[in-house]
C-alpha positions in Angstrom: 0.0 0.0 0.0 1.2 3.4 -0.9 1.0 5.4 2.3 1.8 8.6 0.6 -1.4 8.4 -1.5 -3.3 11.7 -1.7 -6.4 12.5 -3.7 -5.5 15.1 -6.3 -6.6 18.5 -4.9 -5.3 21.7 -3.5 -6.9 23.7 -0.7 -8.3 26.9 -2.2 -9.7 30.2 -0.8 -13.1 29.2 -2.1 -13.0 26.0 -0.1 -12.0 27.8 3.2 -14.6 30.4 2.6 -17.3 27.8 2.0 -16.3 25.8 5.1 -16.6 28.9 7.2 -20.1 29.6 5.8 -21.1 25.9 6.4 -20.0 26.1 10.0 -21.9 29.2 10.6 -25.0 27.9 8.9 -24.8 24.7 10.9 -25.0 26.8 14.1 -27.9 28.7 12.7 -29.8 25.6 11.7 -29.4 24.2 15.2 -30.4 27.5 16.7 -33.6 28.1 14.8 -34.6 24.6 13.6 -34.5 22.4 16.7 -37.8 20.9 15.4 -35.8 19.7 12.3 -34.4 17.0 14.6 -37.8 15.6 15.3 -38.1 12.0 13.9 -40.9 12.7 11.4 -38.9 15.6 9.9 -35.7 13.6 9.8 -37.6 11.0 7.9 -38.9 13.6 5.5 -35.4 14.9 4.8 -34.2 11.3 4.3 -36.9 10.7 1.8 -35.9 13.8 -0.1 -32.3 12.6 -0.1 -33.3 9.2 -1.5 -35.6 10.5 -4.1 -33.1 13.0 -5.4 -30.1 10.6 -5.4 -32.1 8.0 -7.3 -33.5 10.6 -9.7 -29.9 11.4 -10.7 -29.7 7.7 -11.7 -32.8 8.0 -13.9 -35.3 6.7 -11.3 -38.6 8.5 -12.3 -40.6 8.1 -9.1 -41.7 11.4 -7.6 -41.2 12.5 -4.0 -44.9 11.6 -3.3 -44.4 8.2 -4.9 -41.3 7.5 -2.9 -43.1 8.4 0.3 -46.0 6.1 -0.7 -43.6 3.2 -1.4 -42.0 3.6 2.1 -45.5 3.7 3.7 -46.4 0.5 2.0 -49.0 2.0 -0.4 -49.5 0.9 -4.0 -47.5 2.9 -6.5 -47.7 2.9 -10.3 -44.0 2.4 -11.1 -41.6 -0.2 -12.4 -40.7 -3.0 -10.0 -37.0 -2.1 -10.3 -37.6 1.6 -9.4 -39.7 0.6 -6.4 -37.0 -1.9 -5.3 -34.4 0.9 -5.7 -36.3 3.1 -3.2 -36.7 0.3 -0.6 -33.0 -0.6 -0.9 -31.8 3.0 -0.7 -34.0 3.7 2.4 -32.6 0.6 4.1 -29.0 1.7 3.3 -29.5 5.3 4.6 -31.2 3.9 7.7 -28.2 1.6 8.3 -25.6 4.4 8.2 -25.1 4.4 12.0 -23.8 0.8 11.8 -21.0 1.5 9.4 -17.5 3.0 9.7 -16.5 5.2 6.8 -13.0 3.7 6.4 -14.1 0.0 6.5 -13.8 -2.1 3.4 -16.2 -4.6 4.9 -18.8 -2.0 5.7 -18.6 -0.4 2.3 -19.2 -3.8 0.7 -22.0 -4.5 3.1 -23.6 -1.1 2.3 -23.5 -1.9 -1.5 -25.1 -5.3 -0.7 -28.0 -3.4 0.9 -28.2 -0.7 -1.8 -28.2 -3.1 -4.7 -29.9 -6.2 -3.3 -31.8 -8.1 -6.0 -30.9 -5.4 -8.5 -27.5 -6.8 -9.6 -26.0 -10.3 -9.2 -22.8 -9.0 -7.6 -24.3 -6.8 -4.9 -21.7 -6.4 -2.1 -18.7 -7.3 -4.4 -16.1 -5.4 -6.3 -16.7 -5.4 -10.0 -14.9 -8.1 -12.1 -15.0 -6.4 -15.5 -14.1 -3.1 -17.1 -16.7 -0.3 -16.9 -17.1 3.1 -18.5 -19.4 6.0 -17.8 -21.5 6.9 -20.9 -23.2 10.1 -22.0 -25.4 8.9 -24.8 -23.2 6.9 -27.2 -20.0 8.6 -25.9 -17.7 7.2 -23.2 -16.9 10.1 -20.9 -14.9 8.2 -18.3 -13.1 4.8 -18.4 -12.6 3.5 -14.9 -9.4 1.7 -13.9 -9.1 -2.0 -14.6 -11.2 -4.3 -12.4 -7.9 -6.0 -11.2 -6.9 -2.7 -9.6 -10.1 -2.0 -7.7 -9.3 -3.8 -4.4 -5.9 -2.1 -4.2 -7.3 1.4 -5.1 -10.2 1.2 -2.7 -8.0 0.0 0.2 -5.7 2.8 -0.6 -8.5 5.4 -0.6 -10.0 4.1 2.6 -6.6 4.1 4.3 -6.2 7.8 3.3 -9.7 8.5 4.7 -8.8 7.0 8.0 -5.5 8.8 8.3 -6.0 12.2 6.6 -5.8 15.4 8.6 -8.0 17.2 6.0 -11.2 18.7 7.4 -14.2 16.2 7.1 -15.9 18.6 4.6 -12.9 18.4 2.3 -12.2 14.7 3.0 -15.8 13.7 2.2 -15.8 15.6 -1.1 -12.4 14.3 -2.1 -13.5 10.7 -1.3 -16.7 11.2 -3.3 -14.7 12.2 -6.4 -12.1 9.4 -6.0 -14.8 6.8 -5.4 -16.5 7.9 -8.7 -13.2 7.8 -10.5 -12.4 4.3 -9.4 -16.1 3.2 -10.0 -15.6 0.1 -7.8 -18.9 -1.6 -8.5 -20.6 -2.9 -11.6 -23.6 -0.6 -10.8 -24.8 1.8 -8.1 -21.6 3.8 -7.9 -23.3 7.2 -8.0 -25.8 6.5 -5.2 -23.1 4.8 -3.1 -20.7 7.7 -3.5 -23.4 10.1 -2.3 -24.4 7.8 0.6 -20.8 7.4 1.7 -20.2 11.2 1.7 -23.2 11.6 4.0 -21.8 8.9 6.2 -18.4 10.7 6.5 -20.1 14.0 7.2 -22.4 12.4 9.8 -19.3 11.3 11.8 -18.3 15.0 12.0 -21.8 16.4 12.7 -24.5 13.8 13.3 -27.2 16.1 12.1 -25.7 16.0 8.6 -27.0 12.5 8.2 -30.3 14.2 7.6 -29.3 17.0 5.3 -30.6 16.3 1.8 -27.6 17.6 -0.2 -28.7 15.2 -2.9 -31.6 17.6 -3.8 -29.2 20.3 -4.7 -27.0 17.9 -6.7 -30.1 16.8 -8.6 -31.0 20.4 -9.5 -27.4 20.9 -10.7 -27.0 17.5 -12.2 -25.2 18.6 -15.3 -22.8 20.8 -13.4 -22.2 17.8 -11.1 -21.2 15.7 -14.1 -19.2 18.5 -15.7 -17.1 18.9 -12.5 -16.4 15.2 -12.3 -15.3 15.2 -16.0 -13.2 18.4 -15.5 -11.5 16.8 -12.5 -10.7 13.7 -14.6 -9.3 15.9 -17.4 -7.1 18.1 -15.1 -6.2 15.2 -12.7 -7.3 17.7 -9.9 -10.6 17.5 -8.1 -10.4 20.9 -6.4 -13.3 22.2 -8.6 -15.4 19.3 -7.7 -14.8 19.8 -4.0 -15.8 23.5 -4.3 -19.0 22.4 -6.1 -19.9 19.9 -3.3 -19.2 22.5 -0.6 -21.4 25.0 -2.3 -24.1 22.3 -2.5 -23.9 21.6 1.2 -24.1 25.3 1.9 -27.1 25.7 -0.3 -28.8 22.7 1.3 -28.2 24.2 4.8 -29.9 27.5 3.6 -32.9 25.5 2.5 -33.0 23.5 5.8 -33.1 26.9 7.7 -35.8 28.2 5.3 -37.9 25.2 4.4 -39.9 26.8 1.6 -36.9 27.9 -0.4 -35.8 24.8 -2.2 -38.8 22.4 -1.8 -42.4 22.4 -0.7 -43.0 21.5 3.0 -46.6 21.2 4.0 -47.6 23.5 6.8 -44.6 25.9 6.3 -44.6 29.4 5.0 -42.0 29.7 2.2 -39.1 31.9 3.0 -40.0 32.5 6.6 -38.5 31.2 9.8 -41.2 31.3 12.6 -40.7 33.7 15.5 -40.1 37.4 16.3 -37.3 38.9 14.3 -35.3 40.4 17.3 -35.5 37.0 19.2 -34.5 35.1 16.1 -31.5 37.4 15.6 -30.4 37.1 19.2 -30.8 33.3 19.2 -28.8 33.0 16.0 -26.0 35.3 17.2 -25.7 33.6 20.5 -25.1 30.4 18.7 -23.0 31.8 15.8 -21.5 35.3 16.7 -19.7 35.7 13.4 -22.8 35.7 11.2 -23.0 38.7 8.8 -26.1 40.8 8.2 -26.7 39.2 4.8 -26.4 35.7 6.3 -28.8 36.6 9.1 -31.2 38.0 6.5 -30.9 34.7 4.6 -31.5 32.6 7.7 -34.7 34.3 8.9 -36.2 35.3 5.5 -36.0 39.0 5.9 -34.3 41.8 3.9 -30.8 42.9 4.9 -32.1 46.4 5.6 -34.8 45.0 8.0 -32.1 43.0 9.8 -29.9 46.1 10.0 -32.7 48.2 11.5 -33.5 45.5 14.1 -29.8 45.2 15.1 -29.6 49.0 15.6 -32.6 48.8 17.9 -31.1 45.8 19.8 -27.8 47.7 20.2 -29.6 50.8 21.4 -31.5 48.7 23.9 -28.3 47.3 25.3 -29.1 43.7 24.2 -26.4 43.4 21.5 -22.8 44.6 21.1 -20.4 44.5 18.2 -16.8 43.3 19.1 -14.2 44.2 16.5 -14.5 45.6 13.0 -17.3 45.1 10.5 -15.2 42.5 8.7 -13.5 40.0 11.0 -15.4 41.0 14.1 -18.3 39.3 15.9 -21.4 40.0 17.9 -21.9 39.6 21.6 -25.4 38.9 22.8 -25.9 40.7 26.2 -29.2 39.0 26.7 -29.0 35.5 25.1 -31.8 33.9 27.0 -34.7 35.7 25.3 -37.2 33.2 26.8 -36.9 35.1 30.1 -38.3 38.3 28.8 -41.4 39.6 30.5 -44.4 39.3 28.3 
């Protein structure tokens, strides 16, 4: 095993900027969306993940149909598409049992994801494979004889890397797709395994439907994979994935923005604006006014006016400059206010 193996990427300013934004949005999500951790809403996010990831692979079942399949209701769809949904749900629900750097667990996960769909579920491919775009081969994967060595090498890197989990998960995603270790199911497995890696850093990310953003930007997703192959550098793909995670967090904070959620008002986060701002800044002091506005579904000017009032009332203080400083909440426990 080559212990000096390193996926081909360079840390860029765009990556570090995206990671900072993701960290801030994670804090905001936890601050204003505690209800998102409720079991029924976790399930809803998981169903969105599954439907979008399978749609990337040409599964035509809608979100409503996928929900119906998982509720045991009759659905007009092909038996294969219905089986894909059942398998994917079982695989996502089993994430907590698997370790990201385990060969055995990765093979077991593929066995669940592709059960009854392919004859070699849970096994490395034994033949050559290419990725097609119409009649054109856009990626020829390494020879099947090299797959066990390449995957062991990649998983060893994942276990030992000092790269931030956001970077490591995206780099793994690219390398996994480059190796294409299975005869089928590589796309959905790569996205599943990235979610698993991220969930070991922040457990709530197991329920973040990043796949919905990837589905909306499917051509850009493929383009970035192809460009990374051509340049032998997956930095652009990592930037794409980090942007998708950031966008997905924005949508999680504002449920109406990227998808319909029954019972929710699009673009609004419930609660009084001053209390929401104080709650967000108590959790994530470095949030900017535009980011606050995005989180609570208000205009930047409205947020700025509210902040001026909070500062005048002695409830909020600015520490440091406009860029690089942070907020200090002088009254973080807004629940103790007199009515």
